[in-house]
N, CA, C and O of each residue as an XYZ file, in Angstrom:
768
protein
N       0.816     -1.532      0.122
C       0.073     -0.105      0.438
C       0.422      0.745      0.006
O       0.805      1.315      1.028
N       0.777      1.810     -1.250
C       1.000      3.009     -0.842
C       0.640      5.176     -0.076
O       0.017      6.166     -0.459
N       1.069      4.987      0.492
C       1.040      6.536      1.475
C       1.741      7.303      1.439
O       2.895      7.511      1.815
N       0.416      8.147      0.561
C       1.210     10.346      0.425
C       0.738     10.500      1.715
O      -0.156     10.159      2.490
N       1.797     11.207      1.591
C       1.909     12.088      2.593
C       1.407     13.767      2.515
O       1.985     14.397      1.629
N       0.483     14.486      3.274
C       0.396     15.435      2.897
C       1.672     16.587      2.614
O       2.802     16.446      3.082
N       1.394     17.335      2.059
C       1.932     18.616      2.127
C       2.198     19.894      3.475
O       1.488     20.859      3.757
N       3.206     19.530      3.965
C       3.098     20.828      4.975
C       2.734     21.581      5.210
O       3.178     22.629      4.741
N       1.319     21.583      6.393
C       0.502     22.544      7.106
C       1.592     24.152      7.253
O       1.999     24.676      8.290
N       1.821     24.609      5.762
C       2.078     25.719      5.923
C       1.011     27.554      6.613
O       0.302     28.212      5.851
N       1.233     27.900      8.052
C       0.762     28.875      8.990
C       1.415     29.976      8.483
O       2.615     30.250      8.521
N       0.349     30.664      7.932
C       0.800     31.976      6.910
C       0.316     33.005      8.845
O      -0.437     32.715      9.775
N       1.139     34.026      8.605
C       0.396     35.050      9.976
C       1.409     36.126      9.399
O       2.621     36.268      9.233
N      -0.494     37.202      9.063
C       0.488     38.490      8.887
C       1.598     39.595      9.596
O       1.580     40.244     10.641
N       2.334     39.491      8.741
C       3.569     40.315      9.012
C       2.981     41.446      9.234
O       2.149     42.016      8.528
N       3.884     42.095     11.258
C       3.298     42.727     11.618
C       4.296     44.882     10.797
O       5.298     45.511     10.457
N       2.849     44.842     11.012
C       3.402     46.818     10.401
C       5.076     46.950     11.281
O       5.570     46.452     12.292
N       5.401     47.657     10.497
C       6.983     48.553     11.840
C       6.321     49.783     12.054
O       5.533     50.463     11.397
N       7.046     49.908     13.528
C       7.014     50.689     14.617
C       7.570     51.469     14.569
O       8.747     51.130     14.444
N       7.347     53.252     14.614
C       8.535     53.590     14.389
C       8.409     55.108     15.854
O       7.442     55.701     16.335
N       9.204     55.157     15.980
C       9.221     56.635     17.322
C       9.524     57.241     17.117
O      10.693     57.087     16.764
N       8.915     58.868     17.026
C       9.361     60.095     16.684
C       8.919     60.978     17.434
O       7.758     60.800     17.801
N       9.461     61.929     17.820
C       9.563     63.634     18.702
C       9.039     64.444     17.539
O       9.519     64.636     16.421
N       7.718     64.945     18.210
C       7.090     66.105     17.756
C       7.134     67.519     18.216
O       7.168     67.491     19.446
N       7.146     68.561     17.842
C       7.782     69.845     18.852
C       6.731     70.210     18.216
O       6.518     70.166     17.005
N       5.836     70.702     19.355
C       3.820     71.795     19.102
C       4.728     73.463     20.079
O       5.384     73.689     21.096
N       4.268     74.053     19.129
C       4.361     76.067     19.199
C       3.067     76.157     20.765
O       3.074     75.961     21.980
N       2.293     76.504     19.871
C       1.228     76.990     20.875
C       0.488     75.986     21.654
O      -0.128     76.551     22.558
N       0.351     74.990     21.651
C      -0.805     74.354     22.638
C       0.034     73.813     23.141
O       1.102     73.377     22.711
N      -0.704     73.815     24.711
C       0.693     72.276     25.841
C       0.671     70.932     24.935
O      -0.371     70.858     24.283
N       1.161     70.342     24.826
C       1.285     68.514     24.208
C       0.446     67.731     25.278
O       0.391     66.514     25.104
N      -0.261     68.291     26.436
C      -1.159     67.541     27.840
C      -2.263     67.646     27.191
O      -2.925     66.610     27.133
N      -2.964     69.186     26.336
C      -4.305     69.679     26.197
C      -3.869     68.769     24.493
O      -4.714     67.891     24.313
N      -3.208     68.795     23.763
C      -3.331     67.728     22.544
C      -3.528     66.760     22.981
O      -4.696     66.459     22.736
N      -2.735     65.561     23.880
C      -3.601     64.621     23.862
C      -4.954     64.571     24.595
O      -5.459     63.478     24.851
N      -5.620     65.851     24.975
C      -6.925     65.914     25.432
C      -7.885     65.533     24.510
O      -8.626     64.561     24.659
N      -7.885     66.159     23.713
C      -8.101     66.745     22.456
C      -7.934     65.592     21.310
O      -8.953     65.574     20.621
N      -7.009     64.662     20.904
C      -7.262     63.975     20.420
C      -7.924     62.104     21.268
O      -8.162     60.986     20.811
N      -7.953     62.561     22.234
C      -8.843     61.114     23.055
C      -9.719     61.172     23.466
O     -10.244     60.295     24.152
N     -10.671     63.399     22.868
C     -12.033     62.902     23.595
C     -12.716     61.356     22.946
O     -12.429     60.468     22.143
N     -13.930     61.796     24.023
C     -14.829     61.060     23.674
C     -15.739     61.344     23.119
O     -15.758     62.531     22.794
N     -16.969     60.494     22.696
C     -18.821     60.287     22.677
C     -19.514     61.787     23.189
O     -19.416     62.253     24.324
N     -20.065     62.255     22.301
C     -20.423     62.739     20.970
C     -19.477     62.803     20.008
O     -19.719     62.502     18.839
N     -18.113     63.274     20.503
C     -17.461     63.822     19.350
C     -16.222     62.398     19.212
O     -15.504     61.963     20.112
N     -16.301     62.007     18.013
C     -15.422     61.321     17.822
C     -14.008     61.202     18.420
O     -13.717     62.186     19.101
N     -12.899     60.103     18.333
C     -11.580     60.256     19.211
C     -10.679     60.526     17.964
O     -10.233     59.528     17.398
N     -10.436     61.463     17.586
C      -8.704     62.157     16.478
C      -7.911     61.173     16.205
O      -7.334     61.232     15.120
N      -7.643     59.952     17.128
C      -6.131     59.052     17.122
C      -6.070     58.617     15.826
O      -7.120     58.603     15.184
N      -5.416     58.389     15.497
C      -5.462     57.789     13.999
C      -4.850     56.561     14.631
O      -4.167     56.292     15.619
N      -5.729     55.580     13.016
C      -5.709     54.062     13.600
C      -4.082     53.937     13.098
O      -3.604     54.515     12.121
N      -3.120     52.718     14.348
C      -1.989     52.158     13.944
C      -1.057     53.122     14.766
O       0.105     53.170     14.364
N      -1.480     54.128     16.177
C      -1.061     54.722     16.603
C      -0.841     54.157     18.256
O      -1.570     54.684     19.097
N      -0.079     53.341     18.614
C       0.117     52.669     19.675
C       0.429     53.508     20.999
O      -0.070     53.197     22.080
N       1.251     54.549     20.842
C       1.345     55.266     22.052
C       2.071     56.192     21.329
O       2.836     56.214     20.365
N       1.076     57.695     22.909
C       1.225     58.768     22.348
C       1.978     59.437     24.050
O       1.353     58.963     24.999
N       2.937     60.227     24.407
C       3.415     60.620     26.140
C       3.475     62.164     25.481
O       3.905     62.533     24.388
N       2.864     62.923     26.598
C       2.673     63.954     26.004
C       4.268     64.850     27.439
O       4.487     64.544     28.611
N       4.756     65.591     26.815
C       6.360     66.321     27.323
C       5.941     67.685     27.495
O       6.170     68.390     26.512
N       5.167     68.482     28.870
C       5.051     69.287     28.368
C       6.204     70.374     28.954
O       6.049     71.559     28.658
N       7.323     69.990     29.758
C       8.626     70.473     30.042
C       8.593     71.508     28.651
O       8.032     72.572     28.389
N       9.664     70.425     27.801
C       9.827     70.659     26.512
C       8.880     71.090     25.144
O       9.350     71.415     24.053
N       8.035     71.042     25.344
C       6.687     71.787     24.999
C       6.581     70.216     23.608
O       6.368     70.560     22.446
N       6.741     68.728     23.896
C       6.617     67.794     22.707
C       5.957     66.860     23.039
O       5.595     66.708     24.205
N       5.529     65.666     21.641
C       4.530     64.769     22.308
C       5.430     63.799     21.290
O       5.628     64.060     20.104
N       5.917     62.668     21.973
C       6.611     61.392     21.684
C       5.682     60.891     21.423
O       4.664     61.056     22.095
N       5.745     59.756     19.869
C       4.479     58.695     19.065
C       5.447     57.738     19.287
O       6.617     57.800     19.665
N       4.438     56.508     18.855
C       4.961     55.634     18.468
C       3.258     54.763     17.880
O       2.152     54.549     18.376
N       4.031     54.475     16.443
C       3.434     53.529     15.699
C       3.536     53.230     14.160
O       4.654     52.967     13.716
N       2.756     53.243     13.546
C       3.266     53.251     11.827
C       3.458     54.274     11.219
O       2.837     55.326     11.370
N       4.620     53.995     10.232
C       4.599     55.494      9.580
C       3.600     56.310      9.028
O       3.627     57.536      8.917
N       2.307     55.165      8.534
C       1.073     56.138      8.350
C       0.057     56.908      9.271
O      -0.831     57.731      9.049
N       0.598     56.249     10.488
C      -0.397     56.722     11.891
C       0.129     57.904     12.562
O      -0.547     58.503     13.398
N       1.539     58.336     12.166
C       2.226     59.082     12.450
C       2.402     60.495     11.360
O       2.757     61.627     11.690
N       2.153     60.167     10.444
C       1.936     61.486      9.514
C       0.783     61.707      9.263
O       0.378     62.729      8.710
N      -0.195     60.367      9.803
C      -1.597     61.213      9.903
C      -1.963     62.547     10.622
O      -2.652     63.548     10.425
N      -0.808     61.813     11.925
C      -1.105     62.563     13.712
C      -0.210     64.154     13.339
O      -0.461     65.305     13.694
N       0.906     63.581     12.474
C       0.803     65.126     12.427
C       0.643     66.454     11.484
O       1.258     67.513     11.365
N      -0.814     65.686     10.709
C      -1.506     66.343     10.093
C      -2.378     67.329     10.782
O      -2.547     68.543     10.664
N      -3.171     65.841     11.994
C      -3.620     66.884     13.273
C      -3.721     67.447     13.831
O      -4.672     67.905     14.464
N      -2.410     67.649     13.756
C      -2.043     68.558     15.114
C      -1.685     69.204     14.848
O      -1.335     69.931     15.778
N      -1.268     69.842     13.190
C      -0.989     70.913     12.354
C      -2.077     72.167     12.711
O      -1.855     73.361     12.916
N      -3.185     71.494     12.701
C      -5.443     72.280     12.920
C      -4.865     71.892     14.111
O      -3.958     72.720     14.018
N      -4.610     71.306     15.203
C      -4.786     71.724     16.917
C      -3.534     73.040     17.614
O      -3.526     73.756     18.615
N      -2.449     72.789     16.259
C      -1.672     73.704     17.169
C      -1.246     74.941     16.510
O      -0.202     75.011     15.861
N      -2.167     76.046     16.703
C      -2.397     76.968     15.882
C      -2.710     78.566     17.030
O      -3.485     78.587     17.986
N      -1.925     79.636     16.581
C      -2.016     80.824     17.772
C      -2.951     81.307     17.806
O      -3.593     81.853     16.910
N      -3.179     81.155     18.962
C      -3.870     81.472     20.185
C      -4.869     82.867     20.060
O      -4.334     83.974     20.123
N      -6.241     82.749     19.891
C      -6.552     84.301     19.652
C      -6.869     84.881     21.239
O      -7.609     84.375     22.083
N      -5.870     86.378     21.353
C      -6.458     86.835     23.175
C      -7.263     87.828     23.086
O      -7.511     88.568     22.135
N      -7.847     87.785     24.650
C      -8.559     88.895     23.784
C      -8.232     89.908     25.586
O      -7.598     89.730     26.626
N      -9.114     90.903     24.998
C      -8.951     91.843     26.374
C     -10.571     92.351     26.843
O     -11.410     93.101     26.344
N     -10.496     91.512     28.064
C     -11.929     91.483     28.518
C     -11.864     93.470     29.867
O     -11.224     93.981     30.785
N     -12.640     93.633     29.262
C     -12.541     95.350     30.034
C     -13.836     94.746     31.413
O     -14.929     94.359     30.998
N     -13.717     94.739     32.090
C     -14.653     94.236     33.068
C     -15.636     95.466     33.941
O     -15.173     96.602     33.839
N     -16.493     95.381     34.493
C     -17.022     96.540     35.352
C     -17.840     96.038     35.991
O     -18.458     95.132     35.431
N     -18.120     96.292     37.049
C     -19.302     95.278     38.195
C     -19.889     96.544     39.248
O     -19.226     97.204     40.048
N     -20.992     96.610     39.024
C     -21.856     98.158     39.408
C     -22.955     97.408     40.473
O     -23.796     96.522     40.320
N     -22.522     98.199     41.590
C     -23.412     97.270     42.735
C     -24.359     98.825     43.640
O     -23.738     99.318     44.581
N     -25.183     99.197     43.433
C     -26.363    100.305     43.831
C     -25.576    101.220     43.205
O     -25.280    102.016     44.096
N     -25.065    101.570     42.195
C     -25.074    103.036     41.272
C     -23.650    103.356     41.556
O     -23.425    104.529     41.260
N     -22.241    102.516     42.188
C     -20.882    102.338     42.444
C     -20.380    101.500     41.431
O     -20.898    100.716     40.636
N     -19.249    101.870     41.668
C     -18.091    100.832     40.779
C     -17.458    100.190     41.540
O     -16.605    100.852     42.132
N     -17.543     98.340     41.991
C     -16.965     97.850     42.818
C     -15.855     97.465     41.897
O     -14.785     97.603     42.488
N     -15.667     96.940     40.410
C     -14.722     96.405     40.047
C     -14.566     97.028     38.273
O     -15.339     96.686     37.378
N     -13.653     97.773     38.132
C     -13.455     98.009     37.111
C     -11.544     98.231     36.637
O     -10.645     99.048     36.839
N     -11.833     96.402     35.638
C     -10.844     96.164     35.620
C     -10.419     96.023     34.265
O     -11.342     96.179     33.466
N      -9.016     95.713     33.629
C      -8.899     94.868     32.143
C      -8.236     94.088     32.215
O      -7.309     94.371     32.973
N      -8.138     92.571     31.557
C      -7.754     91.583     31.895
C      -7.828     90.574     30.419
O      -8.843     90.333     29.766
N      -6.918     90.260     30.244
C      -6.481     88.860     28.673
C      -6.362     87.904     29.672
O      -5.731     87.778     30.721
N      -7.771     86.792     28.530
C      -7.295     85.490     28.544
C      -7.763     85.267     27.841
O      -8.768     85.968     27.722
N      -7.517     83.817     26.363
C      -8.003     83.318     25.415
C      -8.972     83.286     24.998
O      -9.943     83.469     25.732
N      -9.141     83.017     23.511
C     -10.477     82.457     23.533
C     -10.278     81.093     23.900
O      -9.268     80.389     23.883
N     -11.521     80.858     24.253
C     -12.569     79.715     25.095
C     -11.691     79.368     26.788
O     -11.740     78.286     27.373
N     -11.000     80.523     27.236
C      -9.851     80.040     28.504
C     -10.988     80.807     29.545
O     -11.787     81.644     29.124
N     -10.936     80.505     30.526
C     -11.463     81.227     31.914
C     -10.503     82.464     32.823
O      -9.600     82.195     33.615
N     -10.984     83.842     32.456
C     -10.631     84.710     33.265
C     -11.242     85.126     34.194
O     -12.365     85.593     34.004
N     -10.712     85.080     35.405
C     -11.435     85.269     36.697
C     -11.108     86.494     37.755
O      -9.983     86.967     37.916
N     -12.497     86.988     38.557
C     -12.421     87.753     39.074
C     -12.268     87.546     40.515
O     -12.203     86.352     40.807
N     -12.192     88.351     41.492
C     -13.060     88.044     42.695
C     -13.899     89.381     43.206
O     -13.633     90.387     42.549
N     -14.522     89.496     43.890
C     -15.166     90.149     44.862
C     -15.510     90.029     46.493
O     -16.528     89.549     46.992
N     -14.422     90.575     47.131
C     -14.921     91.130     48.483
C     -13.699     89.860     48.624
O     -13.320     89.139     47.701
N     -13.210     89.828     50.089
C     -12.132     89.109     51.405
C     -12.640     88.504     52.124
O     -12.520     87.291     52.294
N     -13.644     89.622     52.964
C     -13.434     88.873     54.337
C     -14.993     88.204     54.253
O     -15.714     88.305     53.260
N     -15.348     87.517     55.474
C     -16.607     86.949     55.242
C     -17.423     85.990     53.670
O     -17.964     84.888     53.761
N     -17.341     86.451     52.933
C     -18.400     85.449     51.916
C     -17.021     86.344     50.156
O     -16.457     87.431     50.033
N     -17.076     85.467     49.532
C     -16.118     86.022     48.624
C     -17.592     86.083     46.969
O     -18.419     85.190     46.786
N     -17.512     86.847     46.443
C     -17.684     86.747     44.819
C     -17.039     86.633     43.775
O     -16.613     87.549     43.071
N     -16.892     85.091     43.560
C     -16.150     85.281     42.016
C     -16.279     84.364     40.714
O     -16.297     83.160     40.459
N     -16.372     85.781     39.911
C     -16.868     85.740     38.525
C     -16.018     85.149     37.818
O     -15.087     85.934     37.644
N     -15.748     83.786     37.100
C     -14.834     82.964     36.150
C     -15.819     83.632     34.623
O     -17.043     83.752     34.597
N     -14.899     83.964     33.530
C     -15.520     84.814     32.576
C     -14.811     84.193     31.529
O     -13.666     84.510     31.204
N     -15.491     83.302     30.996
C     -14.679     82.741     29.625
C     -15.522     83.558     28.075
O     -16.685     83.382     27.713
N     -14.445     84.457     27.406
C     -15.126     84.517     25.821
C     -15.373     83.284     24.915
O     -14.578     82.353     24.786
N     -16.646     83.406     24.271
C     -16.579     82.772     23.397
C     -16.282     83.145     21.428
O     -17.321     82.900     20.814
N     -15.330     83.559     20.655
C     -15.882     84.302     19.956
C     -15.849     83.899     18.495
O     -14.769     83.464     18.093
N     -16.745     83.964     17.729
C     -17.478     83.906     16.575
C     -16.428     83.165     15.877
O     -15.322     83.095     16.414
N     -16.650     82.558     14.655
C     -15.731     81.659     13.767
C     -15.737     83.437     12.752
O     -14.754     83.718     12.067
N     -16.517     84.063     12.809
C     -15.987     85.385     11.776
C     -15.525     86.045     12.735
O     -15.101     87.056     12.175
N     -15.326     86.149     13.797
C     -14.232     86.881     14.615
C     -15.222     88.627     15.035
O     -14.739     89.634     15.553
N     -16.806     88.374     14.522
C     -17.367     89.712     14.466
C     -18.713     89.807     15.983
O     -19.286     90.764     16.503
N     -18.757     88.283     16.244
C     -19.531     88.630     17.784
C     -18.998     87.791     18.967
O     -18.088     87.022     18.656
N     -19.289     87.787     19.944
C     -18.518     87.355     20.813
C     -19.741     86.594     22.104
O     -20.816     87.195     22.123
N     -19.636     85.414     23.089
C     -20.920     85.042     23.491
C     -19.479     84.778     24.620
O     -18.460     84.088     24.601
N     -19.911     85.456     25.249
C     -19.692     85.547     27.637
C     -20.112     84.635     27.796
O     -21.200     84.422     27.261
N     -19.476     83.562     28.638
C     -20.149     82.252     29.932
C     -19.530     83.283     31.290
O     -18.334     83.501     31.485
N     -20.631     83.803     32.096
C     -19.874     83.741     33.238
C     -20.760     82.606     34.368
O     -21.902     82.235     34.638
N     -19.753     82.456     34.647
C     -19.802     81.208     35.964
C     -19.763     81.996     37.301
O     -18.629     82.449     37.462
N     -20.761     82.378     38.504
C     -20.735     83.123     39.425
C     -20.467     82.598     40.986
O     -21.574     82.106     41.203
N     -19.827     82.422     42.015
C     -19.182     81.420     42.652
C     -19.525     82.093     43.662
O     -18.985     83.189     43.513
N     -20.430     82.086     45.130
C     -20.533     82.844     46.172
C     -19.838     81.732     47.690
O     -20.604     80.948     48.250
N     -18.888     81.821     47.977
C     -18.855     81.016     48.870
C     -17.324     81.208     49.822
O     -16.752     82.262     49.540
N     -16.785     80.563     50.620
C     -15.469     81.186     51.504
C     -14.470     81.621     50.771
O     -13.502     80.938     50.436
N     -14.609     82.460     50.569
C     -12.557     83.205     50.103
C     -11.774     81.879     49.450
O     -11.379     81.670     48.302
N     -11.694     80.726     51.190
C     -10.304     80.185     51.070
C     -10.332     79.127     50.036
O      -9.442     78.696     49.303
N     -12.288     78.648     50.236
C     -12.721     77.482     49.647
C     -13.792     77.901     48.526
O     -14.940     77.456     48.543
N     -13.339     78.761     47.584
C     -14.143     78.940     45.851
C     -14.602     78.043     45.116
O     -15.734     78.047     44.634
N     -13.525     76.953     44.924
C     -14.328     75.446     44.286
C     -15.522     74.868     44.299
O     -16.265     74.292     43.505
N     -15.495     75.324     45.952
C     -16.540     74.409     46.138
C     -17.845     75.382     46.895
O     -18.304     75.131     48.009
N     -18.257     76.424     46.085
C     -18.632     77.040     46.540
C     -20.074     77.544     45.350
O     -19.828     77.599     44.145
N     -20.990     77.755     45.689
C     -22.605     77.488     45.275
C     -21.866     78.481     43.548
O     -20.960     79.312     43.478
N     -22.803     77.858     42.374
C     -22.514     77.982     41.590
C     -23.540     78.605     40.231
O     -24.545     78.121     39.710
N     -23.010     79.488     40.039
C     -24.613     80.601     38.816
C     -23.917     80.614     37.606
O     -23.016     81.440     37.455
N     -24.207     79.798     36.695
C     -24.489     80.299     35.446
C     -24.758     81.363     34.120
O     -25.468     80.800     33.287
N     -24.515     82.240     33.866
C     -25.176     83.227     33.177
C     -24.259     83.075     31.220
O     -23.085     82.706     31.196
N     -24.911     83.367     30.001
C     -24.615     83.347     29.020
C     -25.128     84.603     28.091
O     -26.070     84.800     27.324
N     -24.326     85.128     28.435
C     -24.587     86.269     26.766
C     -23.673     86.868     25.798
O     -22.446     86.964     25.822
N     -24.491     87.232     24.985
C     -23.614     87.536     23.291
C     -23.936     88.804     22.841
O     -25.076     89.193     23.097
N     -23.300     89.433     22.317
C     -22.844     90.410     21.895
C     -21.783     90.706     20.698
O     -21.056     89.714     20.651
N     -21.415     91.575     19.788
C     -20.502     92.210     19.267
C     -19.331     92.293     19.923
O     -19.177     92.757     21.053
N     -18.412     91.791     19.136
C     -16.597     92.188     19.512
C     -16.484     93.787     19.647
O     -16.492     94.509     18.649
N     -16.391     94.231     20.818
C     -15.394     95.479     20.836
C     -16.831     96.128     20.699
O     -16.911     96.955     19.790
N     -18.363     95.829     21.682
C     -19.250     96.701     21.988
C     -19.395     95.715     23.491
O     -18.969     94.594     23.770
N     -20.100     96.597     24.166
C     -20.589     96.414     25.370
C     -21.373     95.772     26.130
O     -21.726     96.628     26.941
N     -22.047     94.497     26.488
C     -22.515     93.588     26.691
C     -22.954     93.235     28.477
O     -22.380     92.612     29.370
N     -24.242     93.988     28.394
C     -24.998     93.771     30.479
C     -25.056     92.775     30.561
O     -24.943     92.222     29.467
N     -25.265     91.768     31.822
C     -25.924     91.315     32.946
C     -26.016     91.899     33.880
O     -25.237     92.482     34.633
N     -27.403     91.674     33.809
C     -27.836     91.560     35.044
C     -27.756     90.500     36.489
O     -28.562     89.591     36.687
N     -26.668     90.830     37.362
C     -26.649     89.639     38.018
C     -27.446     90.042     39.532
O     -27.471     91.153     40.061
N     -28.072     88.774     40.027
C     -28.916     88.913     41.465
C     -28.277     90.247     42.208
O     -28.996     90.565     43.156
N     -27.101     91.144     42.045
C     -26.399     91.760     43.222
C     -25.713     92.678     42.680
O     -25.066     93.554     43.252
N     -25.872     92.449     41.265
C     -25.674     93.850     40.391
C     -25.402     93.792     38.577
O     -25.790     92.917     37.802
N     -24.908     94.570     38.385
C     -24.683     94.539     37.051
C     -23.423     95.019     36.629
O     -22.856     96.088     36.856
N     -22.988     93.714     35.761
C     -22.112     93.291     34.623
C     -22.032     93.817     33.873
O     -23.105     94.177     33.388
N     -20.980     94.202     33.299
C     -20.634     94.953     31.525
C     -19.060     94.408     31.475
O     -18.152     94.447     32.306
N     -19.178     93.742     29.765
C     -18.036     92.979     29.575
C     -17.748     93.788     28.632
O     -18.372     94.838     28.788
N     -16.804     93.799     27.321
C     -16.169     94.312     26.455
C     -14.911     93.918     25.989
O     -13.851     94.217     26.539
N     -15.055     93.092     24.741
C     -14.317     92.067     24.284
C     -13.171     92.608     22.897
O     -13.236     92.194     21.739
N     -12.413     93.377     23.309
C     -11.096     93.708     22.397
C     -10.728     92.482     21.588
O     -11.031     91.406     22.104
N     -10.119     92.459     20.394
C      -8.823     90.967     20.530
C      -7.657     92.157     20.149
O      -7.529     93.267     19.633
N      -6.560     90.529     21.117
C      -5.374     91.719     21.077
C      -4.334     91.411     19.628
O      -3.884     90.288     19.401
N      -4.122     92.352     18.928
C      -3.048     91.828     18.322
C      -1.803     92.003     18.678
O      -1.252     92.855     19.374
N      -1.231     90.590     17.803
C       0.489     90.447     18.304
C       0.736     90.954     17.211
O       1.902     91.162     16.877
């Protein structure tokens, strides 16, 4: 009897793509913030490209270290170009009037979509106004998000919070009525 041996079985495994390690310098956005934006969850889809295995942020030297396929690293660089842009700086003129008297009149600078904080009062009970300006895409209008916090000056983070929102034109005064006075806000774009 003649026996025929079947050909040896060869297992084919897909070859793993070679990964590379790349250091990417950022100019304007802190690397930790870039990672947050890349990893954001639903309802917004994560921006992290497929094939990117590791991403390490170093705020000390303003770099990201990326490990992944060459295609994933190139895709990451393209995404980072849209995230790493020069921030818009706004100067806010803040006036708070209580019983016809100016309690606060000051100017503060903050970036677009980033908070500026004004604290009123020092003893017993303090009021903190967290002001976040949101500039429109056309750069003509601005909306102000104001969070009023009342509590002990040493523990304002645990204070009672009330939120107000009002929109207006860039460079024009916006009036917001608070329970204990009137807040007037004007935002102008700071040219660098």
